[in-house]
C-alpha positions as CSV (number, residue, x, y, z in Angstrom):
1,X,4.5,25.4,-31.8
2,X,3.8,29.0,-32.7
3,X,6.9,31.2,-32.4
4,X,6.6,34.9,-31.7
5,X,9.7,37.0,-32.3
6,X,10.6,40.1,-30.3
7,X,13.5,42.4,-31.0
8,X,14.9,44.2,-28.0
9,X,16.7,46.7,-30.2
10,X,13.6,48.0,-32.2
11,X,13.3,51.7,-32.1
12,X,13.8,54.9,-34.2
13,X,17.5,55.1,-33.3
14,X,18.4,51.4,-33.2
15,X,20.5,51.6,-36.4
16,X,22.0,55.1,-35.8
17,X,25.7,55.1,-35.0
18,X,26.3,56.8,-31.6
19,X,29.7,58.2,-32.9
20,X,29.1,59.6,-36.3
21,X,25.3,59.4,-36.3
22,X,25.3,57.6,-39.6
23,X,23.1,54.6,-40.6
24,X,24.6,51.3,-39.6
25,X,24.2,48.1,-41.7
26,X,22.7,45.0,-40.0
27,X,25.4,42.5,-39.4
28,X,23.7,39.5,-37.8
29,X,20.6,38.4,-35.8
30,X,21.2,36.7,-32.5
31,X,18.7,34.8,-30.4
32,X,19.3,36.0,-26.8
33,X,16.8,33.8,-25.0
34,X,13.7,31.6,-25.4
35,X,10.7,31.7,-23.1
36,X,7.6,29.4,-23.0
37,X,4.7,31.8,-22.8
38,X,1.1,31.1,-21.7
39,X,-2.0,32.5,-23.3
40,X,-5.2,31.9,-21.2
41,X,-8.0,30.0,-22.9
42,X,-10.5,32.2,-24.7
43,X,-14.0,31.7,-25.8
44,X,-15.6,33.1,-28.9
45,X,-19.0,32.8,-30.7
46,X,-19.1,31.2,-34.1
47,X,-22.2,32.5,-36.0
48,X,-23.1,30.3,-38.9
49,X,-25.0,32.2,-41.5
50,X,-26.4,31.4,-44.9
51,X,-27.6,33.4,-47.9
52,X,-30.8,33.0,-49.7
53,X,-30.9,33.3,-53.5
54,X,-33.8,33.8,-55.9
55,X,-33.9,33.7,-59.7
56,X,-35.3,36.8,-61.3
57,X,-35.8,35.1,-64.6
58,X,-37.9,32.3,-63.1
59,X,-39.8,34.8,-61.1
60,X,-40.9,36.7,-64.3
61,X,-42.2,33.4,-65.7
62,X,-44.2,32.9,-62.5
63,X,-41.8,30.1,-61.5
64,X,-40.5,31.2,-58.2
65,X,-37.2,29.5,-57.3
66,X,-35.3,30.1,-54.0
67,X,-32.1,28.3,-53.0
68,X,-30.6,27.9,-49.6
69,X,-27.9,25.7,-48.3
70,X,-28.9,23.0,-45.8
71,X,-28.2,23.8,-42.2
72,X,-25.1,21.9,-40.9
73,X,-25.6,19.3,-38.3
74,X,-25.0,20.2,-34.7
75,X,-24.3,18.3,-31.5
76,X,-27.5,19.3,-29.8
77,X,-30.3,21.2,-31.6
78,X,-31.1,24.6,-30.2
79,X,-27.9,24.6,-28.1
80,X,-24.8,26.7,-28.2
81,X,-22.5,23.7,-27.4
82,X,-19.8,22.9,-30.0
83,X,-17.4,19.9,-30.4
84,X,-14.5,22.1,-29.2
85,X,-16.3,23.3,-26.1
86,X,-17.7,19.9,-25.1
87,X,-14.3,18.3,-25.7
88,X,-12.8,20.8,-23.3
89,X,-15.4,20.2,-20.7
90,X,-15.0,16.4,-21.0
91,X,-11.2,16.5,-20.9
92,X,-11.2,18.8,-17.8
93,X,-13.5,16.4,-16.0
94,X,-12.4,12.9,-17.1
95,X,-8.7,13.6,-17.7
96,X,-7.8,16.3,-15.2
97,X,-10.5,15.3,-12.6
98,X,-12.0,18.8,-12.5
99,X,-15.6,18.6,-11.3
100,X,-18.3,20.5,-13.2
101,X,-18.8,23.0,-10.4
102,X,-15.2,24.2,-10.7
103,X,-15.6,24.5,-14.5
104,X,-18.8,26.4,-13.9
105,X,-16.8,29.0,-11.8
106,X,-14.1,29.2,-14.4
107,X,-16.7,30.0,-17.1
108,X,-18.4,32.6,-14.9
109,X,-15.0,34.2,-14.3
110,X,-14.6,34.4,-18.1
111,X,-18.0,36.1,-18.5
112,X,-20.0,33.1,-19.6
113,X,-22.8,32.3,-17.2
114,X,-23.3,28.6,-17.9
115,X,-24.2,26.6,-14.8
116,X,-23.1,23.1,-14.1
117,X,-26.6,21.6,-14.7
118,X,-26.2,22.7,-18.4
119,X,-22.7,21.3,-18.6
120,X,-24.0,18.0,-17.2
121,X,-26.9,17.9,-19.6
122,X,-24.6,18.4,-22.5
123,X,-22.3,15.5,-21.5
124,X,-25.3,13.2,-20.9
125,X,-27.3,14.0,-24.0
126,X,-24.3,14.0,-26.4
127,X,-23.1,10.6,-25.1
128,X,-26.6,9.1,-25.4
129,X,-27.2,10.5,-28.9
130,X,-23.7,10.1,-30.5
131,X,-21.3,8.1,-28.4
132,X,-23.1,5.3,-26.6
133,X,-23.1,3.0,-29.6
134,X,-19.4,3.9,-30.3
135,X,-18.4,2.4,-27.0
136,X,-19.4,-1.0,-28.2
137,X,-16.4,-1.0,-30.7
138,X,-13.7,-1.1,-28.0
139,X,-15.5,-4.0,-26.3
140,X,-15.6,-5.9,-29.6
141,X,-11.9,-5.2,-30.2
142,X,-11.1,-6.3,-26.6
143,X,-12.5,-9.8,-27.3
144,X,-10.3,-10.3,-30.3
145,X,-7.4,-10.8,-27.9
146,X,-6.8,-13.8,-25.7
147,X,-5.4,-11.9,-22.7
148,X,-7.6,-9.6,-20.6
149,X,-6.8,-7.8,-17.3
150,X,-9.7,-7.0,-14.9
151,X,-10.1,-5.0,-11.8
152,X,-12.8,-3.2,-9.9
153,X,-13.2,-0.2,-7.5
154,X,-16.1,1.2,-5.4
155,X,-18.2,4.2,-6.5
156,X,-20.9,5.8,-4.5
157,X,-24.3,6.4,-6.2
158,X,-26.7,8.7,-4.5
159,X,-30.0,8.0,-6.3
160,X,-30.3,4.3,-7.3
161,X,-33.2,2.4,-8.8
162,X,-34.0,1.2,-5.3
163,X,-34.5,4.7,-3.9
164,X,-32.6,7.8,-2.8
165,X,-30.5,6.1,-0.2
166,X,-26.8,6.3,-1.2
167,X,-25.3,2.9,-2.1
168,X,-21.8,1.6,-2.9
169,X,-21.6,0.3,-6.4
170,X,-18.6,-0.6,-8.5
171,X,-16.7,0.5,-11.6
172,X,-15.1,-2.4,-13.4
173,X,-12.3,-2.1,-16.0
174,X,-11.2,-4.7,-18.5
175,X,-8.0,-4.1,-20.5
176,X,-5.7,-5.7,-23.0
177,X,-2.1,-6.6,-22.0
178,X,0.6,-3.9,-22.4
179,X,2.0,-5.9,-25.4
180,X,-1.2,-5.8,-27.4
181,X,-0.9,-3.9,-30.7
182,X,-4.0,-1.9,-30.0
183,X,-4.6,-1.0,-26.4
184,X,-8.2,-1.2,-25.0
185,X,-9.5,0.2,-21.7
186,X,-13.1,-0.7,-21.2
187,X,-15.0,0.6,-18.2
188,X,-18.3,-0.9,-17.0
189,X,-20.4,0.4,-14.2
190,X,-22.2,-2.3,-12.2
191,X,-24.5,-2.2,-9.2
192,X,-22.3,-4.4,-7.1
193,X,-19.3,-6.7,-6.9
194,X,-21.0,-10.0,-7.5
195,X,-19.3,-12.7,-9.4
196,X,-22.2,-12.6,-11.9
197,X,-20.9,-9.3,-13.4
198,X,-17.6,-10.6,-14.8
199,X,-19.3,-13.8,-15.7
200,X,-21.8,-11.9,-17.8
201,X,-19.3,-9.5,-19.4
202,X,-16.7,-12.2,-20.2
203,X,-19.3,-14.6,-21.8
204,X,-17.7,-16.1,-24.9
205,X,-14.2,-15.1,-24.0
206,X,-11.5,-17.7,-24.3
207,X,-8.0,-17.1,-23.0
208,X,-6.0,-15.8,-20.0
209,X,-7.7,-13.6,-17.4
210,X,-5.3,-11.5,-15.3
211,X,-6.8,-10.5,-11.9
212,X,-5.9,-9.9,-8.3
213,X,-6.9,-12.4,-5.6
214,X,-10.6,-11.5,-5.5
215,X,-12.7,-14.7,-5.4
216,X,-15.5,-13.1,-7.5
217,X,-13.6,-14.2,-10.6
218,X,-13.6,-17.9,-9.6
219,X,-17.1,-18.5,-10.9
220,X,-16.2,-17.1,-14.3
221,X,-13.2,-19.4,-14.6
222,X,-15.1,-22.4,-13.3
223,X,-18.1,-22.1,-15.6
224,X,-15.8,-21.5,-18.6
225,X,-14.8,-25.2,-18.3
226,X,-11.2,-24.7,-19.1
227,X,-11.6,-22.0,-21.7
228,X,-10.5,-19.3,-19.3
229,X,-7.2,-19.6,-17.5
230,X,-6.7,-17.3,-14.5
231,X,-3.4,-15.6,-13.9
232,X,-3.1,-13.9,-10.5
233,X,-0.9,-11.0,-9.6
234,X,2.6,-11.6,-8.1
235,X,2.7,-7.9,-7.0
236,X,-0.3,-8.5,-4.7
237,X,1.4,-11.6,-3.3
238,X,4.6,-9.6,-2.7
239,X,2.7,-6.8,-1.1
240,X,1.4,-9.1,1.7
241,X,5.0,-9.8,2.8
242,X,6.3,-6.3,2.2
243,X,3.6,-4.8,4.4
244,X,4.9,-6.9,7.3
245,X,8.3,-5.3,6.9
246,X,6.8,-1.8,6.8
247,X,4.8,-2.3,10.0
248,X,7.3,-4.3,11.9
249,X,8.9,-2.6,14.9
250,X,11.4,-5.3,15.5
251,X,13.3,-6.0,12.3
252,X,15.1,-9.0,13.8
253,X,12.2,-11.2,14.9
254,X,11.6,-14.4,13.1
255,X,8.4,-13.4,11.4
256,X,10.0,-10.2,10.0
257,X,13.0,-12.1,8.7
258,X,10.9,-14.8,7.0
259,X,8.8,-12.1,5.3
260,X,12.0,-10.4,4.2
261,X,13.2,-13.6,2.6
262,X,9.9,-14.0,0.8
263,X,10.2,-10.5,-0.6
264,X,13.8,-11.2,-1.7
265,X,12.7,-14.3,-3.6
266,X,9.9,-12.5,-5.4
267,X,12.1,-9.5,-6.2
268,X,14.3,-11.9,-8.2
269,X,11.3,-12.7,-10.4
270,X,10.9,-9.1,-11.3
271,X,14.6,-8.8,-12.0
272,X,14.2,-11.6,-14.6
273,X,11.3,-9.7,-16.2
274,X,13.5,-6.6,-16.5
275,X,16.1,-8.7,-18.1
276,X,13.5,-10.1,-20.6
277,X,12.5,-6.6,-21.5
278,X,16.1,-5.7,-22.4
279,X,17.4,-8.9,-23.9
280,X,14.4,-10.7,-25.5
281,X,14.1,-8.5,-28.5
282,X,14.8,-9.1,-32.1
283,X,17.0,-7.1,-34.4
284,X,14.4,-4.3,-34.9
285,X,13.8,-4.0,-31.1
286,X,10.5,-5.8,-31.1
287,X,9.8,-8.1,-28.2
288,X,10.4,-11.8,-29.1
289,X,7.7,-13.9,-27.3
290,X,9.6,-17.2,-27.7
291,X,12.7,-15.8,-26.1
292,X,10.6,-14.5,-23.2
293,X,9.0,-17.9,-22.6
294,X,12.4,-19.7,-22.7
295,X,13.9,-17.2,-20.3
296,X,11.0,-17.5,-17.9
297,X,11.2,-21.3,-17.9
298,X,14.9,-21.2,-17.4
299,X,15.1,-18.6,-14.6
300,X,11.7,-17.6,-13.3
301,X,10.2,-21.1,-12.7
302,X,13.1,-22.3,-10.4
303,X,12.7,-19.1,-8.3
304,X,9.0,-19.6,-7.9
305,X,9.4,-23.3,-7.1
306,X,11.8,-22.3,-4.3
307,X,9.4,-19.6,-3.1
308,X,6.4,-21.9,-2.9
309,X,8.5,-24.6,-1.1
310,X,9.7,-21.9,1.3
311,X,6.1,-20.9,2.0
312,X,5.1,-24.5,2.5
313,X,8.0,-25.0,4.9
314,X,6.8,-22.0,7.0
315,X,3.3,-23.6,7.2
316,X,4.6,-27.1,8.0
317,X,7.0,-25.8,10.7
318,X,4.3,-23.6,12.3
319,X,6.7,-20.7,12.5
320,X,4.0,-18.1,13.2
321,X,0.6,-17.8,14.8
322,X,-2.4,-18.9,12.7
323,X,-3.9,-15.4,12.5
324,X,-0.6,-13.4,12.1
325,X,0.1,-11.4,8.9
326,X,2.8,-13.9,7.9
327,X,0.5,-16.9,8.2
328,X,-2.2,-15.1,6.2
329,X,0.3,-14.2,3.5
330,X,1.6,-17.8,3.3
331,X,-1.9,-19.2,3.1
332,X,-2.8,-16.7,0.4
333,X,0.2,-17.8,-1.7
334,X,-0.3,-21.5,-1.2
335,X,-4.0,-21.3,-2.1
336,X,-3.2,-19.6,-5.4
337,X,0.1,-21.3,-6.3
338,X,-1.2,-22.6,-9.6
339,X,-2.8,-19.3,-10.6
340,X,0.4,-17.5,-9.7
341,X,2.4,-19.9,-12.0
342,X,0.0,-19.9,-15.0
343,X,1.7,-16.9,-16.7
344,X,4.6,-19.3,-17.5
345,X,2.4,-21.1,-20.0
346,X,2.1,-18.2,-22.4
347,X,4.8,-15.6,-23.2
348,X,2.2,-12.9,-23.6
349,X,0.9,-13.3,-20.0
350,X,2.0,-10.7,-17.5
351,X,3.4,-11.4,-14.0
352,X,1.2,-8.7,-12.5
353,X,-2.2,-7.1,-12.9
354,X,-0.7,-3.6,-12.9
355,X,-2.1,-2.9,-16.3
356,X,-5.6,-3.0,-15.0
357,X,-4.7,-1.1,-11.8
358,X,-3.0,1.6,-13.8
359,X,-6.0,1.8,-16.1
360,X,-8.5,2.3,-13.3
361,X,-6.3,4.8,-11.4
362,X,-7.6,7.9,-13.3
363,X,-11.1,7.0,-12.1
364,X,-10.0,6.7,-8.5
365,X,-8.2,10.0,-8.7
366,X,-11.3,11.6,-10.1
367,X,-13.4,10.0,-7.4
368,X,-11.6,11.9,-4.8
369,X,-12.8,15.1,-6.4
370,X,-16.3,14.0,-7.5
371,X,-17.0,12.0,-4.4
372,X,-20.1,10.3,-5.9
373,X,-22.3,9.9,-8.9
374,X,-25.8,11.3,-8.5
375,X,-27.6,8.6,-10.6
376,X,-26.8,5.2,-12.0
377,X,-27.2,6.6,-15.4
378,X,-24.6,9.2,-14.7
379,X,-22.2,6.4,-13.5
380,X,-22.9,4.5,-16.8
381,X,-22.1,7.6,-18.8
382,X,-18.9,8.2,-16.8
383,X,-17.8,4.7,-17.6
384,X,-18.4,5.4,-21.3
385,X,-16.3,8.6,-21.3
386,X,-13.5,6.9,-19.4
387,X,-13.5,4.1,-21.9
388,X,-13.1,6.5,-24.8
389,X,-10.5,8.7,-23.1
390,X,-8.3,6.1,-21.5
391,X,-8.3,4.0,-24.7
392,X,-7.2,7.0,-26.6
393,X,-4.5,7.8,-24.1
394,X,-3.2,4.2,-24.0
395,X,-2.8,4.4,-27.8
396,X,-0.8,7.6,-27.6
397,X,-3.5,10.0,-28.7
398,X,-4.0,13.5,-27.3
399,X,-7.4,13.3,-25.5
400,X,-8.7,16.8,-26.3
401,X,-7.8,16.6,-30.0
402,X,-9.2,13.1,-30.2
403,X,-12.5,14.1,-28.5
404,X,-12.9,17.2,-30.7
405,X,-12.4,15.1,-33.8
406,X,-14.7,12.3,-32.6
407,X,-17.5,14.8,-31.7
408,X,-17.1,16.6,-35.0
409,X,-17.3,13.4,-37.0
410,X,-20.3,12.1,-35.0
411,X,-22.5,14.8,-36.4
412,X,-21.5,14.5,-40.0
């Protein structure tokens, strides 16, 4: 970081001895304090000019020759937008969830009267011209791995192809596991939550699919004919019993105590995962998949067997009403017992779908501020920007610097 030095003893009489009024020698320099300062963002105009040259010798011979450098490529012809400015606008919106109308007010306060319609046009046109094809690269990279996490969340679109009536559509996210060497976060806007959407997107994929309990993924697994194995989320299973404890007024009734025991059993599974994170590493600190698999089979599998037997016992004994929360939680677990155990087959499978949920969370935070997308095309472009930005962040890149570099390279 830039360091600015300030000497508190600068002045015309700083080195004058107060006793004899002679000149004192400097003995040492001491750092009294350090402060982290803030300099507000500033805008400036970069005027790109060029000179024209003519050859007087050729001109005398009636051979007129003029030379000019070619104009450098720009993001948008006849526009003042630059890679640095657009990277700032995109970062503010898709990383820090600041809507364009707030950015518009910030720019007006800085003396730059650029309205949100112009900012929106910049984002859309640059994405369509330079970045849309680039978003296909993360998708291709994603399919190189045999473990994919998936999740979806609603998004409201005002103007759809069917008319101007607002409609709830969905933003889907597909991501690699947290142990993949290159992290991918791929966002896809779809018009609904139908099972046909993941079926179409995952066509050709073979491996493990990590999801929550949504039945819309069943068709994808079924039509893969064994090429896709579904791993469901133990965190979702635990949440069903944990919610009973949160809402229970009487902590000592039988239903609450049974839910507490279910939570305790599942918590032991997560303790084993923490143990694997610390102990199943090689000499260089890299995760050892074979050690993880052995530890899971030794400790996790017996716990889950006990948990499923416990749930089956609750159902057989009819310890709760059929429509109670406990009964619904038990039935949820028993219906998905195989999917909840599939992660034991592969050491690179995860016990939860938290990777996908954490990946889609930036979009849900932004949705609280944006409220809706005006058009389906705008939702598609938002998905593209989230893909680029969240993939960059997942790989440890600074989003603004990465976007500025990407936009600069896209016009070369």
